[in-house]
C-alpha positions as CSV (number, residue, x, y, z in Angstrom):
1,M,-12.2,-10.5,29.9
2,A,-13.2,-9.9,26.3
3,F,-11.0,-7.7,24.2
4,E,-12.4,-6.2,21.0
5,F,-9.7,-5.7,18.3
6,K,-10.7,-3.0,15.8
7,L,-9.3,-2.5,12.3
8,P,-6.4,0.0,12.9
9,D,-5.7,3.1,10.9
10,I,-4.0,1.5,7.9
11,G,-2.5,4.7,6.5
12,E,-3.0,8.0,4.8
13,G,-6.3,8.1,2.8
14,V,-7.2,4.5,3.6
15,V,-10.6,4.1,5.4
16,E,-11.4,0.5,4.9
17,G,-10.0,-2.9,4.2
18,E,-11.3,-6.2,2.7
19,I,-10.9,-9.5,4.6
20,V,-8.9,-11.8,2.3
21,E,-8.5,-14.8,4.6
22,W,-9.0,-15.6,8.3
23,L,-5.9,-17.4,9.7
24,V,-7.7,-18.4,12.8
25,K,-11.2,-19.6,13.7
26,E,-13.5,-19.2,16.7
27,G,-12.4,-21.3,19.5
28,D,-8.7,-21.2,18.6
29,F,-6.2,-20.1,21.3
30,L,-4.0,-17.2,20.1
31,E,-0.5,-16.4,21.1
32,E,0.5,-12.7,21.4
33,D,1.7,-11.4,17.9
34,Q,0.3,-14.5,16.1
35,P,-1.1,-13.6,12.7
36,M,-5.0,-13.6,12.8
37,V,-6.3,-12.3,9.5
38,E,-5.1,-11.1,6.1
39,V,-6.6,-7.8,5.1
40,M,-6.3,-6.1,1.7
41,T,-6.3,-2.3,1.6
42,D,-5.6,0.3,-1.1
43,K,-1.9,0.2,0.0
44,A,-1.1,-3.5,0.3
45,T,-2.2,-6.9,1.6
46,V,-1.1,-7.3,5.2
47,E,-1.4,-9.8,8.0
48,L,-2.7,-8.4,11.3
49,P,-1.1,-9.9,14.5
50,S,-3.0,-10.5,17.7
51,P,-2.2,-7.8,20.4
52,R,-3.3,-10.2,23.1
53,A,-3.0,-13.9,24.0
54,G,-6.3,-15.6,24.5
55,K,-9.2,-17.5,22.9
56,V,-11.0,-16.3,19.8
57,L,-14.7,-15.6,20.7
58,E,-15.9,-14.1,17.5
59,C,-14.6,-13.4,14.0
60,K,-16.5,-10.4,12.6
61,G,-17.1,-10.9,8.9
62,E,-16.0,-13.4,6.2
63,A,-13.6,-13.4,3.3
64,G,-14.7,-10.6,0.9
65,D,-16.4,-8.5,3.6
66,V,-15.3,-4.8,3.7
67,I,-14.5,-3.5,7.2
68,E,-14.1,0.2,8.0
69,V,-11.3,1.5,10.1
70,G,-12.4,1.5,13.7
71,E,-14.9,-1.4,13.3
72,V,-14.5,-4.5,15.5
73,L,-12.7,-7.2,13.6
74,I,-12.3,-10.0,16.2
75,V,-13.2,-10.5,19.8
76,I,-10.7,-12.3,22.1
77,E,-11.1,-13.7,25.5
78,E,-7.9,-12.6,27.2
79,A,-5.9,-15.4,28.8
80,D,-4.9,-15.3,32.4
81,E,-1.1,-15.3,32.9
82,G,0.2,-18.8,32.3
83,E,-3.0,-20.1,30.7
84,A,-2.4,-22.5,27.8
85,P,-4.7,-23.9,25.1
86,K,-6.9,-26.8,26.3
87,A,-6.1,-30.2,24.8
88,E,-9.6,-31.6,25.2
89,E,-13.1,-30.1,25.1
90,T,-14.7,-29.6,28.4
91,P,-18.5,-29.3,29.1
92,Q,-17.9,-25.6,29.6
93,D,-16.4,-25.2,26.2
94,K,-19.3,-27.0,24.3
95,P,-21.7,-24.0,24.3
96,R,-18.9,-21.9,22.9
97,Q,-18.4,-24.5,20.1
98,E,-22.1,-24.4,19.3
99,S,-22.0,-20.6,18.8
100,I,-19.3,-20.6,16.1
101,S,-20.4,-18.3,13.3
102,A,-20.4,-19.0,9.5
103,S,-16.8,-17.7,9.3
104,S,-15.4,-21.0,10.6
105,L,-13.3,-23.2,8.4
106,P,-15.4,-25.2,5.8
107,D,-14.2,-28.6,7.1
108,E,-16.0,-28.2,10.4
109,P,-19.0,-30.6,10.9
110,P,-22.5,-29.1,10.3
111,E,-24.6,-28.0,13.2
112,A,-27.1,-30.5,14.5
113,E,-29.7,-27.8,15.0
114,P,-30.4,-24.5,13.2
115,R,-29.0,-21.5,14.9
116,Q,-30.2,-17.9,15.3
117,V,-27.7,-15.6,13.7
118,E,-27.9,-11.9,14.3
119,P,-27.9,-10.1,11.0
120,R,-24.9,-7.8,10.3
121,P,-25.7,-4.2,9.2
122,V,-25.3,-3.8,5.4
123,K,-24.7,-0.6,3.6
124,K,-27.6,0.0,1.2
125,V,-26.9,1.2,-2.3
126,Q,-29.4,2.3,-5.0
127,P,-29.6,-0.3,-7.7
128,A,-28.6,0.6,-11.2
129,P,-31.3,1.5,-13.7
130,V,-31.2,-1.9,-15.4
131,V,-33.5,-4.9,-15.9
132,S,-34.6,-6.4,-12.6
133,A,-32.9,-9.5,-11.4
134,D,-35.3,-10.5,-8.7
135,D,-35.0,-14.2,-9.4
136,K,-31.2,-14.1,-9.1
137,P,-30.1,-15.7,-5.8
138,R,-28.3,-13.3,-3.5
139,R,-24.7,-14.1,-2.5
140,K,-21.8,-12.2,-1.1
141,A,-19.8,-10.4,-3.8
142,L,-16.0,-10.5,-3.6
143,A,-14.4,-7.2,-4.6
144,T,-11.7,-4.8,-3.5
145,P,-12.6,-1.6,-1.6
146,A,-11.8,0.4,-4.7
147,V,-14.2,-1.6,-6.9
148,R,-16.9,-1.4,-4.3
149,R,-16.5,2.4,-4.3
150,V,-16.9,2.6,-8.1
151,A,-20.0,0.5,-7.8
152,R,-21.5,2.8,-5.2
153,E,-20.6,5.9,-7.3
154,R,-22.4,4.3,-10.4
155,G,-25.4,3.2,-8.4
156,I,-24.7,-0.5,-9.1
157,D,-25.8,-3.3,-6.7
158,I,-22.6,-5.2,-6.7
159,Q,-24.4,-8.3,-5.4
160,Q,-26.0,-8.7,-8.9
161,V,-22.7,-8.5,-10.7
162,D,-21.0,-11.7,-11.8
163,G,-17.3,-11.6,-11.1
164,S,-14.8,-12.8,-13.7
165,G,-11.7,-12.4,-11.5
166,P,-10.0,-15.2,-9.5
167,G,-12.5,-16.9,-7.1
168,G,-15.3,-14.9,-8.7
169,R,-13.9,-11.5,-7.6
170,V,-15.8,-8.6,-9.2
171,T,-13.5,-6.3,-11.3
172,R,-14.1,-2.9,-12.8
173,E,-14.5,-4.5,-16.2
174,D,-17.3,-6.5,-14.7
175,L,-19.0,-3.3,-13.6
176,D,-18.6,-1.8,-17.1
177,R,-20.1,-4.9,-18.7
178,F,-23.0,-4.9,-16.2
179,Q,-23.8,-1.3,-17.0
180,Q,-23.8,-2.1,-20.8
181,E,-25.6,-5.5,-20.7
182,G,-27.4,-5.6,-17.4
183,P,-27.7,-8.8,-15.4
184,P,-27.2,-12.1,-17.2
185,E,-31.0,-12.7,-17.2
186,A,-31.4,-9.5,-19.3
187,A,-29.1,-10.9,-21.9
188,E,-31.1,-14.2,-21.9
189,R,-34.3,-12.2,-22.6
190,G,-32.8,-10.7,-25.8
191,T,-30.7,-7.7,-24.7
192,P,-28.0,-7.4,-27.3
193,P,-24.4,-7.6,-26.0
194,A,-21.9,-5.0,-26.7
195,P,-20.1,-5.7,-30.1
196,S,-16.6,-7.0,-29.8
197,A,-13.7,-6.3,-32.2
198,P,-12.4,-9.2,-34.2
199,A,-9.2,-10.8,-32.8
200,Q,-6.0,-10.0,-34.6
201,G,-3.8,-12.6,-33.0
202,E,-3.2,-14.3,-29.7
203,I,-4.1,-12.2,-26.6
204,E,-2.8,-13.0,-23.1
205,I,-5.2,-12.0,-20.4
206,V,-3.6,-10.9,-17.1
207,P,-5.9,-10.1,-14.2
208,Y,-5.8,-6.5,-13.2
209,R,-6.4,-7.0,-9.5
210,A,-4.9,-7.2,-5.9
211,L,-1.8,-5.0,-5.4
212,R,-1.4,-4.1,-9.0
213,K,-5.0,-2.7,-9.1
214,K,-4.5,-0.8,-5.8
215,I,-1.2,0.7,-7.1
216,G,-3.1,1.9,-10.2
217,D,-5.9,3.3,-8.1
218,R,-3.5,5.2,-5.9
219,L,-1.5,6.6,-8.8
220,A,-4.7,7.6,-10.6
221,Q,-5.9,9.4,-7.5
222,S,-2.6,11.2,-7.2
223,K,-2.7,12.5,-10.8
224,R,-6.4,13.3,-10.6
225,V,-6.2,15.3,-7.3
226,A,-2.7,16.8,-7.2
227,P,-1.6,19.1,-10.1
228,H,2.0,17.9,-10.7
229,F,5.0,19.9,-11.8
230,T,8.4,18.3,-12.4
231,Y,11.8,20.0,-12.1
232,V,14.9,18.2,-13.4
233,D,18.6,19.0,-12.7
234,E,21.9,17.2,-13.0
235,V,24.4,16.3,-10.2
236,D,28.1,15.6,-10.4
237,M,28.4,12.4,-8.4
238,T,32.1,11.9,-8.9
239,E,33.1,12.6,-5.3
240,L,30.3,10.5,-3.9
241,V,31.2,7.6,-6.1
242,K,34.7,7.7,-4.7
243,L,33.5,8.1,-1.1
244,R,31.1,5.2,-1.4
245,R,33.8,3.0,-2.8
246,H,36.1,3.9,0.1
247,Y,33.4,3.1,2.6
248,Q,32.7,-0.3,1.0
249,Q,36.3,-1.3,1.6
250,M,36.2,-0.5,5.3
251,P,35.9,-3.5,7.7
252,A,33.3,-1.5,9.7
253,T,30.7,-1.9,7.0
254,G,30.7,-5.7,7.5
255,D,27.9,-7.3,5.5
256,V,25.9,-4.1,5.1
257,K,25.2,-3.3,1.5
258,L,26.0,0.4,1.2
259,T,24.1,1.9,-1.8
260,Y,23.8,5.5,-2.8
261,L,20.4,5.8,-1.2
262,P,21.6,6.6,2.4
263,F,23.6,9.5,1.0
264,I,20.6,10.7,-1.1
265,I,18.3,10.4,1.9
266,K,20.6,12.6,4.0
267,A,20.9,15.2,1.2
268,V,17.1,15.2,0.8
269,I,16.6,15.9,4.5
270,K,19.0,18.8,4.2
271,G,16.8,20.2,1.5
272,L,13.6,19.6,3.4
273,Q,15.0,21.3,6.5
274,K,15.5,24.5,4.4
275,H,12.1,24.0,2.6
276,P,9.7,22.3,5.0
277,I,6.8,23.1,2.7
278,A,8.0,20.2,0.5
279,N,7.6,17.9,3.6
280,A,3.9,18.5,3.8
281,S,0.4,17.3,2.9
282,L,-2.9,19.1,2.2
283,D,-6.2,18.4,4.0
284,E,-8.7,19.8,1.6
285,E,-11.7,19.2,3.8
286,K,-10.3,21.2,6.6
287,G,-8.5,23.7,4.4
288,E,-5.2,23.0,6.1
289,I,-1.6,22.4,5.0
290,H,0.1,20.1,7.4
291,I,3.9,20.8,7.5
292,K,5.8,17.8,9.1
293,H,8.9,18.7,11.1
294,F,10.0,15.0,11.2
295,F,11.5,13.0,8.4
296,N,10.0,9.6,7.5
297,I,11.4,8.9,4.0
298,G,9.6,6.4,1.8
299,V,11.7,4.3,-0.5
300,A,9.8,2.9,-3.5
301,T,10.6,-0.8,-3.8
302,A,9.9,-3.1,-6.7
303,T,8.4,-6.5,-5.9
304,D,7.0,-9.4,-7.9
305,N,3.5,-8.1,-7.2
306,G,4.2,-4.4,-7.9
307,L,5.7,-1.3,-6.4
308,I,5.2,-0.6,-2.7
309,V,6.7,2.1,-0.5
310,P,8.2,1.1,2.9
311,V,9.1,4.0,5.1
312,V,12.4,4.7,6.9
313,K,11.2,6.3,10.1
314,Q,13.2,9.2,11.7
315,A,15.7,9.1,8.9
316,D,17.4,12.2,10.2
317,Q,18.4,10.5,13.4
318,K,20.1,7.5,11.7
319,G,23.7,7.3,10.5
320,M,24.8,6.0,7.0
321,L,25.2,2.4,8.0
322,E,21.9,2.5,10.0
323,L,20.1,3.8,7.0
324,A,21.7,1.1,4.8
325,Q,20.6,-1.6,7.2
326,E,17.1,-0.3,7.5
327,I,16.7,0.0,3.7
328,G,18.0,-3.5,3.3
329,R,15.6,-4.9,5.9
330,L,12.6,-3.1,4.5
331,A,13.4,-4.1,0.9
332,E,13.8,-7.8,1.8
333,A,10.6,-7.9,3.8
334,A,8.7,-6.2,0.9
335,R,10.0,-8.6,-1.7
336,E,9.2,-11.6,0.5
337,G,5.6,-10.3,1.1
338,K,6.2,-10.0,4.8
339,I,6.3,-6.3,5.2
340,A,4.8,-5.1,8.5
341,L,1.8,-2.7,8.5
342,E,3.7,0.0,10.5
343,D,6.5,-0.1,7.9
344,L,4.1,1.2,5.3
345,Q,2.7,4.1,7.3
346,G,3.7,7.6,8.2
347,G,5.7,8.7,5.2
348,T,6.4,12.4,4.6
349,F,8.5,12.3,1.4
350,T,9.3,9.6,-1.1
351,I,12.3,8.6,-3.2
352,T,12.1,6.3,-6.2
353,S,15.1,4.9,-8.0
354,L,15.7,2.3,-10.6
355,G,19.4,2.2,-10.1
356,K,21.4,1.4,-13.2
357,L,18.1,1.2,-15.2
358,G,17.2,4.7,-14.0
359,G,17.4,6.4,-17.5
360,I,18.0,10.1,-18.1
361,M,14.8,11.6,-16.5
362,A,11.2,10.8,-15.5
363,T,8.1,12.5,-14.1
364,P,7.5,10.4,-11.0
365,V,4.0,10.4,-9.6
366,I,3.6,11.8,-6.1
367,N,2.9,9.3,-3.4
368,Y,-0.4,11.0,-2.4
369,P,-1.1,12.7,0.0
370,E,2.6,13.7,0.3
371,A,3.6,16.9,-1.4
372,A,6.7,15.6,-3.3
373,I,8.7,12.7,-4.7
374,L,12.3,12.5,-5.9
375,G,13.2,10.4,-8.9
376,V,16.8,9.2,-8.9
377,H,18.4,8.2,-12.3
378,K,21.5,6.3,-13.4
379,I,25.0,7.5,-12.8
380,E,27.0,7.7,-16.1
381,E,30.4,8.9,-17.0
382,K,30.1,11.9,-19.4
383,P,32.4,14.6,-20.8
384,V,31.7,17.9,-19.0
385,V,33.4,21.3,-18.8
386,R,35.3,22.1,-15.6
387,E,37.4,25.3,-15.4
388,G,37.5,25.6,-19.2
389,E,38.6,22.0,-19.8
390,I,36.7,18.9,-20.9
391,V,36.9,16.2,-18.2
392,I,35.1,12.9,-17.6
393,R,32.8,13.0,-14.6
394,S,30.2,10.7,-13.1
395,M,26.9,12.5,-13.8
396,M,23.4,11.8,-12.6
397,N,20.0,13.5,-13.1
398,L,17.4,14.1,-10.4
399,S,13.6,14.6,-11.1
400,V,11.4,16.0,-8.4
401,S,7.6,16.1,-8.8
402,M,5.6,18.3,-6.5
403,D,2.0,19.1,-5.7
404,H,1.6,22.6,-7.2
405,R,-1.3,23.4,-4.8
406,I,1.3,23.4,-2.0
407,V,4.7,24.0,-3.5
408,D,5.5,26.8,-5.9
409,G,7.8,26.1,-8.9
410,Q,10.5,28.4,-7.5
411,T,10.5,26.6,-4.2
412,G,10.9,23.3,-6.0
413,A,13.9,24.6,-7.9
414,E,15.4,26.0,-4.7
415,F,14.9,22.7,-2.9
416,M,16.8,20.9,-5.6
417,N,19.6,23.5,-5.6
418,D,20.0,23.2,-1.9
419,L,20.3,19.4,-1.8
420,I,22.6,19.0,-4.8
421,P,25.7,20.5,-3.1
422,Y,25.5,17.7,-0.4
423,L,25.7,15.1,-3.1
424,E,28.5,16.9,-5.0
425,N,30.4,17.5,-1.8
426,P,29.5,14.5,0.4
427,A,31.9,15.4,3.1
428,L,29.3,18.0,4.1
429,L,27.0,15.2,5.1
430,L,29.5,14.0,7.6
431,L,29.8,17.3,9.5
């Protein structure tokens, strides 16, 4: 029985993904949960596993193709129970071999006879008002979904744009250059290129692409769509510093790395329970505010490729050590580039922290479409006044940015004032 695997809902605001690399080819036998294809979205590059065991009948699309959520990505002939891959080709398999599409690996032998290939539907775009490039051979352009979107908005036929990125990938700079100069043929016919400034010294060129580009697009969308306001307050962390140190010395913690984040997550949930509007998102098309009465807390994590946000699901139902273990698991998977798709989905509120490098304050950018994000800064011993005397306390600042369309400034201040007591008196978190 043939099973059609469709590109799943990859996350909030993401409607399409680009095929980066096929990890299987038609005719291969798949194990259940075996990685099939690598797909790049506006959130991250992820491997999609097979939900079934069976034989690959058809791979829809090639590297560089953009697939919309809900489109069929791969067709699998489900295996009967106990079926295993065949060691040798049988006569029954040969017609299947001959129907392999152009997405097969390049080292396969060429077909003996020409085949009839059914054309795939292509989205038509209006070409840009530039010099015609009719003589230019058509080829499949490689580009991220975000770059393709910009090309459509500008009316540029991306097929005519020469990519300067790795592997010929089209970048936004290539689109800018195309609009200024037109196709290469136009430049050859005398169209003057845009003037360039004289070099003042050595310049290192670093490609702005892949995850870094997607992070930039997401942050730009957040700042463009959501009017931010940021509220900053300070927290006396002295008692929490002592409590964490006490926990770290307990045998029950074992090898679990207990950071301050589990305590901060618990305190944030207390604040969200009192102010659920901060745990919401806005659907502008429907004119609806969606208030979430569950707590999936995103934890921004730095990786070699950029910042991503794994999500701790149902954080309110986990204890301190459970939260610490889950945070550690997600962080390790993110840094190794092995984060699962479901671990990036479903966030309702985000926390971002730089630990000892956290500085005094910041204006964190909301992880759109969420309504708020909390910035956690460094803990530092400072002289403060307590009961008329100057004493040394462990102080920390918190910065919360919120979507002003959803959350009022007073609500933001009240949210912070309600979570701070749980950090200053951490015994309250244990009740």
